FILUMKOL-389940 format. One record per residue (C-alpha): residue in three letters; x, y, z. Coordinates in pm, 1 decimal. Layout:
! FILUMKOL-389940
<site r="ALA" east="X" north="Y" up="Z"/>
...
***
This chain:
! FILUMKOL-389940
<site r="UNK" east="-753.3" north="-3637.3" up="-3030.4"/>
<site r="UNK" east="-382.6" north="-3590.3" up="-3080.3"/>
<site r="UNK" east="-164.5" north="-3647.5" up="-2785.3"/>
<site r="UNK" east="176.5" north="-3501.3" up="-2811.9"/>
<site r="UNK" east="455.7" north="-3647.2" up="-2593.9"/>
<site r="UNK" east="767.4" north="-3447.1" up="-2491.0"/>
<site r="UNK" east="1138.3" north="-3590.4" up="-2398.2"/>
<site r="UNK" east="1350.0" north="-3526.9" up="-2099.8"/>
<site r="UNK" east="1701.2" north="-3382.7" up="-2133.5"/>
<site r="UNK" east="1933.5" north="-3660.3" up="-2244.7"/>
<site r="UNK" east="1668.8" north="-3900.2" up="-2381.4"/>
<site r="UNK" east="1498.1" north="-3965.0" up="-2687.0"/>
<site r="UNK" east="1127.4" north="-3967.5" up="-2734.4"/>
<site r="UNK" east="1139.0" north="-4340.3" up="-2834.2"/>
<site r="UNK" east="1338.2" north="-4469.1" up="-2555.4"/>
<site r="UNK" east="1137.9" north="-4267.9" up="-2281.0"/>
<site r="UNK" east="792.8" north="-4276.8" up="-2421.3"/>
<site r="UNK" east="750.9" north="-4604.6" up="-2630.4"/>
<site r="UNK" east="629.6" north="-4860.4" up="-2321.7"/>
<site r="UNK" east="374.3" north="-4574.9" up="-2236.1"/>
<site r="UNK" east="260.1" north="-4473.2" up="-2584.3"/>
<site r="UNK" east="195.2" north="-4826.0" up="-2685.0"/>
<site r="UNK" east="-92.6" north="-4824.5" up="-2386.0"/>
<site r="UNK" east="-217.0" north="-4517.4" up="-2524.0"/>
<site r="UNK" east="-235.9" north="-4577.6" up="-2906.5"/>
<site r="UNK" east="-587.9" north="-4706.5" up="-2887.6"/>
<site r="UNK" east="-718.8" north="-4378.3" up="-2742.9"/>
<site r="UNK" east="-502.8" north="-4104.9" up="-2922.3"/>
<site r="UNK" east="-322.8" north="-4046.3" up="-3224.4"/>
<site r="UNK" east="6.5" north="-4031.6" up="-3063.1"/>
<site r="UNK" east="292.8" north="-3775.5" up="-3182.6"/>
<site r="UNK" east="634.1" north="-3757.2" up="-3027.5"/>
<site r="UNK" east="920.4" north="-3487.3" up="-3077.3"/>
<site r="UNK" east="1276.6" north="-3483.7" up="-2996.0"/>
<site r="UNK" east="1525.0" north="-3226.0" up="-2873.1"/>
<site r="UNK" east="1786.7" north="-3079.0" up="-3067.4"/>
<site r="UNK" east="2088.2" north="-3303.0" up="-3107.4"/>
<site r="UNK" east="1878.1" north="-3569.8" up="-2943.4"/>
<site r="UNK" east="1704.5" north="-3899.5" up="-3130.9"/>
<site r="UNK" east="1846.1" north="-3783.1" up="-3459.4"/>
<site r="UNK" east="1711.7" north="-3441.4" up="-3470.6"/>
<site r="UNK" east="1947.3" north="-3172.8" up="-3590.0"/>
<site r="UNK" east="2122.8" north="-2912.9" up="-3388.0"/>
<site r="UNK" east="2019.1" north="-2569.5" up="-3481.2"/>
<site r="UNK" east="2210.6" north="-2339.1" up="-3252.1"/>
<site r="UNK" east="2075.5" north="-2160.6" up="-2920.3"/>
<site r="UNK" east="1708.7" north="-2237.6" up="-2822.7"/>
<site r="UNK" east="1487.3" north="-2121.3" up="-2555.7"/>
<site r="UNK" east="1204.9" north="-2329.2" up="-2395.4"/>
<site r="UNK" east="965.9" north="-2081.6" up="-2587.8"/>
<site r="UNK" east="1153.9" north="-2178.9" up="-2914.7"/>
<site r="UNK" east="1105.7" north="-2568.8" up="-2837.4"/>
<site r="UNK" east="726.4" north="-2486.5" up="-2772.4"/>
<site r="UNK" east="706.5" north="-2311.0" up="-3107.3"/>
<site r="UNK" east="857.1" north="-2608.8" up="-3282.8"/>
<site r="UNK" east="580.1" north="-2808.1" up="-3146.1"/>
<site r="UNK" east="302.3" north="-2575.0" up="-3262.0"/>
<site r="UNK" east="465.1" north="-2578.2" up="-3611.2"/>
<site r="UNK" east="473.5" north="-2964.6" up="-3629.7"/>
<site r="UNK" east="152.6" north="-3046.5" up="-3497.3"/>
<site r="UNK" east="-191.6" north="-2956.3" up="-3641.0"/>
<site r="UNK" east="-501.1" north="-2872.4" up="-3469.5"/>
<site r="UNK" east="-591.1" north="-2899.7" up="-3092.3"/>
<site r="UNK" east="-410.2" north="-3159.1" up="-2900.7"/>
<site r="UNK" east="-336.1" north="-3272.7" up="-2547.1"/>
<site r="UNK" east="19.0" north="-3263.6" up="-2416.6"/>
<site r="UNK" east="245.7" north="-3465.9" up="-2185.0"/>
<site r="UNK" east="612.7" north="-3415.2" up="-2122.2"/>
<site r="UNK" east="867.2" north="-3519.3" up="-1872.8"/>
<site r="UNK" east="1121.8" north="-3267.9" up="-1724.1"/>
<site r="UNK" east="1229.6" north="-3033.7" up="-1987.0"/>
<site r="UNK" east="935.4" north="-3191.4" up="-2189.4"/>
<site r="UNK" east="706.6" north="-3078.3" up="-1903.2"/>
<site r="UNK" east="864.4" north="-2744.5" up="-1903.8"/>
<site r="UNK" east="766.9" north="-2703.0" up="-2269.8"/>
<site r="UNK" east="431.3" north="-2826.6" up="-2175.7"/>
<site r="UNK" east="370.5" north="-2532.5" up="-1945.9"/>
<site r="UNK" east="523.8" north="-2286.4" up="-2205.5"/>
<site r="UNK" east="256.7" north="-2424.9" up="-2456.9"/>
<site r="UNK" east="-14.3" north="-2377.7" up="-2205.9"/>
<site r="UNK" east="92.9" north="-2013.0" up="-2167.3"/>
<site r="UNK" east="165.5" north="-1944.1" up="-2560.0"/>
<site r="UNK" east="-135.6" north="-2152.3" up="-2729.3"/>
<site r="UNK" east="-411.2" north="-2180.8" up="-2494.1"/>
<site r="UNK" east="-643.3" north="-2201.9" up="-2796.7"/>
<site r="UNK" east="-464.9" north="-2525.4" up="-2916.5"/>
<site r="UNK" east="-361.1" north="-2705.3" up="-2602.2"/>
<site r="UNK" east="-648.7" north="-2878.0" up="-2441.9"/>
<site r="UNK" east="-460.6" north="-3016.4" up="-2137.3"/>
<site r="UNK" east="-122.6" north="-3077.4" up="-1997.8"/>
<site r="UNK" east="56.7" north="-3352.4" up="-1804.9"/>
<site r="UNK" east="345.4" north="-3212.9" up="-1653.8"/>
<site r="UNK" east="576.3" north="-3490.5" up="-1528.6"/>
<site r="UNK" east="879.8" north="-3477.7" up="-1328.6"/>
<site r="UNK" east="944.3" north="-3110.3" up="-1415.5"/>
<site r="UNK" east="887.4" north="-2758.8" up="-1262.0"/>
<site r="UNK" east="824.2" north="-2379.2" up="-1341.9"/>
<site r="UNK" east="1192.1" north="-2351.3" up="-1277.9"/>
<site r="UNK" east="1441.6" north="-2644.5" up="-1283.6"/>
<site r="UNK" east="1781.0" north="-2605.7" up="-1130.3"/>
<site r="UNK" east="1990.5" north="-2316.0" up="-1102.0"/>
<site r="UNK" east="2176.2" north="-2119.6" up="-1351.6"/>
<site r="UNK" east="2514.7" north="-2211.9" up="-1198.8"/>
<site r="UNK" east="2425.0" north="-2596.8" up="-1183.2"/>
<site r="UNK" east="2327.8" north="-2598.0" up="-1562.0"/>
<site r="UNK" east="2677.8" north="-2409.4" up="-1622.8"/>
<site r="UNK" east="2831.1" north="-2664.6" up="-1464.1"/>
<site r="UNK" east="2668.9" north="-2942.6" up="-1663.9"/>
<site r="UNK" east="2755.2" north="-2719.4" up="-1959.7"/>
<site r="UNK" east="3127.0" north="-2714.6" up="-1889.8"/>
<site r="UNK" east="3127.7" north="-3104.0" up="-1816.1"/>
<site r="UNK" east="2960.1" north="-3178.2" up="-2158.1"/>
<site r="UNK" east="3201.7" north="-2950.7" up="-2340.5"/>
<site r="UNK" east="3513.9" north="-3095.2" up="-2184.3"/>
<site r="UNK" east="3429.3" north="-3437.9" up="-2202.2"/>
<site r="UNK" east="3097.8" north="-3500.6" up="-2395.9"/>
<site r="UNK" east="2769.8" north="-3654.3" up="-2306.1"/>
<site r="UNK" east="2894.7" north="-4017.1" up="-2232.4"/>
<site r="UNK" east="3077.2" north="-3854.1" up="-1918.3"/>
<site r="UNK" east="2730.1" north="-3803.4" up="-1777.2"/>
<site r="UNK" east="2603.5" north="-4177.7" up="-1784.8"/>
<site r="UNK" east="2725.2" north="-4278.8" up="-1445.7"/>
<site r="UNK" east="2575.3" north="-4015.5" up="-1238.3"/>
<site r="UNK" east="2240.5" north="-4007.3" up="-1483.9"/>
<site r="UNK" east="2207.0" north="-4400.4" up="-1384.6"/>
<site r="UNK" east="2203.2" north="-4293.5" up="-1023.8"/>
<site r="UNK" east="1952.6" north="-3992.3" up="-1038.3"/>
<site r="UNK" east="1699.2" north="-4099.9" up="-1330.2"/>
<site r="UNK" east="1575.1" north="-4440.5" up="-1211.9"/>
<site r="UNK" east="1394.9" north="-4528.6" up="-890.6"/>
<site r="UNK" east="1493.5" north="-4807.5" up="-666.4"/>
<site r="UNK" east="1534.8" north="-5153.1" up="-819.9"/>
<site r="UNK" east="1434.7" north="-5018.1" up="-1161.0"/>
<site r="UNK" east="1767.3" north="-5114.9" up="-1325.9"/>
<site r="UNK" east="1722.0" north="-5471.9" up="-1225.8"/>
<site r="UNK" east="1361.7" north="-5490.0" up="-1335.0"/>
<site r="UNK" east="1400.4" north="-5330.6" up="-1667.9"/>
<site r="UNK" east="1774.0" north="-5357.9" up="-1752.4"/>
<site r="UNK" east="1686.7" north="-5349.5" up="-2119.0"/>
<site r="UNK" east="1464.8" north="-5017.8" up="-2102.2"/>
<site r="UNK" east="1750.0" north="-4868.8" up="-1876.8"/>
<site r="UNK" east="2033.2" north="-4933.2" up="-2114.6"/>
<site r="UNK" east="1855.6" north="-4805.6" up="-2395.5"/>
<site r="UNK" east="1766.3" north="-4464.5" up="-2212.4"/>
<site r="UNK" east="2154.5" north="-4452.4" up="-2103.9"/>
<site r="UNK" east="2260.3" north="-4518.3" up="-2440.6"/>
<site r="UNK" east="2035.2" north="-4253.9" up="-2573.6"/>
<site r="UNK" east="2220.5" north="-4013.7" up="-2336.9"/>
<site r="UNK" east="2553.1" north="-4113.0" up="-2455.1"/>
<site r="UNK" east="2466.7" north="-4056.7" up="-2811.1"/>
<site r="UNK" east="2313.6" north="-3712.4" up="-2781.1"/>
<site r="UNK" east="2506.9" north="-3470.1" up="-2949.9"/>
<site r="UNK" east="2707.0" north="-3255.0" up="-2713.0"/>
<site r="UNK" east="2603.4" north="-2924.8" up="-2891.9"/>
<site r="UNK" east="2233.0" north="-3000.0" up="-2857.6"/>
<site r="UNK" east="2264.2" north="-3100.0" up="-2494.3"/>
<site r="UNK" east="2423.1" north="-2776.1" up="-2410.2"/>
<site r="UNK" east="2165.4" north="-2588.5" up="-2600.5"/>
<site r="UNK" east="1896.6" north="-2743.4" up="-2387.2"/>
<site r="UNK" east="2089.9" north="-2679.8" up="-2066.4"/>
<site r="UNK" east="2111.2" north="-2309.5" up="-2130.1"/>
<site r="UNK" east="1747.9" north="-2302.9" up="-2229.1"/>
<site r="UNK" east="1691.0" north="-2466.1" up="-1885.7"/>
<site r="UNK" east="1898.4" north="-2242.1" up="-1722.1"/>
<site r="UNK" east="1699.4" north="-1948.1" up="-1831.2"/>
<site r="UNK" east="1349.2" north="-2102.0" up="-1797.4"/>
<site r="UNK" east="1143.7" north="-1934.1" up="-1526.9"/>
<site r="UNK" east="755.4" north="-1927.6" up="-1540.6"/>
<site r="UNK" east="682.8" north="-1944.0" up="-1157.4"/>
<site r="UNK" east="522.1" north="-1575.9" up="-1184.4"/>
<site r="UNK" east="291.4" north="-1663.1" up="-1462.3"/>
<site r="UNK" east="147.6" north="-1997.6" up="-1332.2"/>
<site r="UNK" east="-141.7" north="-1809.7" up="-1246.5"/>
<site r="UNK" east="-186.4" north="-1711.0" up="-1620.6"/>
<site r="UNK" east="-256.5" north="-2062.3" up="-1736.7"/>
<site r="UNK" east="-597.2" north="-2123.2" up="-1823.4"/>
<site r="UNK" east="-527.2" north="-2472.1" up="-1968.2"/>
<site r="UNK" east="-627.0" north="-2803.9" up="-1717.3"/>
<site r="UNK" east="-286.4" north="-2867.2" up="-1589.0"/>
<site r="UNK" east="-211.4" north="-3237.5" up="-1401.4"/>
<site r="UNK" east="162.7" north="-3217.2" up="-1225.0"/>
<site r="UNK" east="288.2" north="-3556.0" up="-1158.1"/>
<site r="UNK" east="584.8" north="-3618.6" up="-934.8"/>
<site r="UNK" east="812.8" north="-3898.7" up="-887.8"/>
<site r="UNK" east="839.3" north="-3967.2" up="-505.0"/>
<site r="UNK" east="1206.4" north="-4059.6" up="-555.6"/>
<site r="UNK" east="1307.1" north="-3777.5" up="-781.6"/>
<site r="UNK" east="1597.4" north="-3574.0" up="-672.6"/>
<site r="UNK" east="1607.0" north="-3380.1" up="-981.4"/>
<site r="UNK" east="1278.6" north="-3239.8" up="-1003.9"/>
<site r="UNK" east="1125.6" north="-3325.2" up="-627.2"/>
<site r="UNK" east="758.0" north="-3345.5" up="-532.6"/>
<site r="UNK" east="769.3" north="-2971.2" up="-413.2"/>
<site r="UNK" east="846.6" north="-2862.3" up="-751.5"/>
<site r="UNK" east="515.2" north="-3043.1" up="-900.7"/>
<site r="UNK" east="305.2" north="-2914.1" up="-582.3"/>
<site r="UNK" east="432.1" north="-2537.1" up="-665.6"/>
<site r="UNK" east="290.3" north="-2600.0" up="-1043.4"/>
<site r="UNK" east="-45.4" north="-2781.4" up="-921.9"/>
<site r="UNK" east="-83.3" north="-2502.2" up="-645.1"/>
<site r="UNK" east="4.8" north="-2223.9" up="-891.6"/>
<site r="UNK" east="-214.0" north="-2312.9" up="-1180.2"/>
<site r="UNK" east="-588.8" north="-2226.1" up="-1145.1"/>
<site r="UNK" east="-752.5" north="-2572.8" up="-1100.5"/>
<site r="UNK" east="-418.5" north="-2742.0" up="-1109.8"/>
<site r="UNK" east="-416.3" north="-3129.0" up="-989.3"/>
<site r="UNK" east="-116.4" north="-3311.8" up="-840.1"/>
<site r="UNK" east="-30.3" north="-3684.2" up="-829.3"/>
<site r="UNK" east="269.0" north="-3870.5" up="-710.5"/>
<site r="UNK" east="421.2" north="-4194.8" up="-819.0"/>
<site r="UNK" east="562.9" north="-4399.6" up="-548.5"/>
<site r="UNK" east="909.7" north="-4558.7" up="-621.2"/>
<site r="UNK" east="942.7" north="-4355.4" up="-934.4"/>
<site r="UNK" east="1230.8" north="-4101.8" up="-982.0"/>
<site r="UNK" east="1294.1" north="-3874.8" up="-1267.6"/>
<site r="UNK" east="1165.4" north="-4075.5" up="-1578.8"/>
<site r="UNK" east="817.7" north="-4149.8" up="-1486.8"/>
<site r="UNK" east="703.5" north="-4256.6" up="-1857.2"/>
<site r="UNK" east="981.1" north="-4524.7" up="-1849.5"/>
<site r="UNK" east="964.8" north="-4650.4" up="-1492.1"/>
<site r="UNK" east="596.5" north="-4670.7" up="-1473.6"/>
<site r="UNK" east="408.8" north="-4666.8" up="-1807.9"/>
<site r="UNK" east="125.0" north="-4813.6" up="-1691.3"/>
<site r="UNK" east="52.5" north="-4558.0" up="-1409.8"/>
<site r="UNK" east="144.1" north="-4266.9" up="-1644.6"/>
<site r="UNK" east="-76.5" north="-4399.1" up="-1928.8"/>
<site r="UNK" east="-386.2" north="-4403.1" up="-1680.3"/>
<site r="UNK" east="-321.1" north="-4052.8" up="-1579.2"/>
<site r="UNK" east="-276.9" north="-3921.6" up="-1909.8"/>
<site r="UNK" east="-578.0" north="-4084.6" up="-2028.8"/>
<site r="UNK" east="-801.1" north="-3973.6" up="-1754.4"/>
<site r="UNK" east="-680.1" north="-3609.2" up="-1746.1"/>
<site r="UNK" east="-703.6" north="-3576.5" up="-2149.5"/>
<site r="UNK" east="-1044.1" north="-3711.5" up="-2130.9"/>
<site r="UNK" east="-1177.8" north="-3488.0" up="-1852.9"/>
<site r="UNK" east="-997.0" north="-3189.7" up="-2031.3"/>
<site r="UNK" east="-1210.1" north="-3284.3" up="-2350.2"/>
<site r="UNK" east="-1519.1" north="-3363.8" up="-2194.7"/>
***
């Protein structure tokens, strides 16, 4: 079974998922994708979350299980709506059926246009990671923050605009794919109530919460996330 992994805004798939993907490589054919302007992916102009989901479908053959963090999780919900014949199960991590506000995303867009993605690094270091992570895993944290600094301004802005327009709260009941919503207990960006909303809104949806984890669960708690993905995808394909 293929497992497709989706990134968070400002990260690359490699920096976010590598530790977790290694733990899943014996169980799945692991495929990851990057956002426009992130991880070497070209910037192609404005995008929507539906556009990003369509790109995943174009690049991956056959059926697959999907796990994504933040905007990657939003793409997972979109995939469940748009391609239930292809998607066997979704693990939506640190995300929501709507993330943030249009005003908040516009402020972020203006900051990046004025000062570039490196201007986001200090604030992101404070909201991305749970307590003690920077001290426990300095190399992993540094790689993630460098990925943010290296992200192309235009790509970052395009994804912000996609998130500003994304809202599938009134469509969660249409999802027929097994969904596991995973929250970081210390995530201020997508707090647990957003993941509970997903789990409650999707028929048969399930919820899990990771203590001590903030917004980048695959990097912060790779073993726990790998266990959740493995169990959910096996059940979804049983």
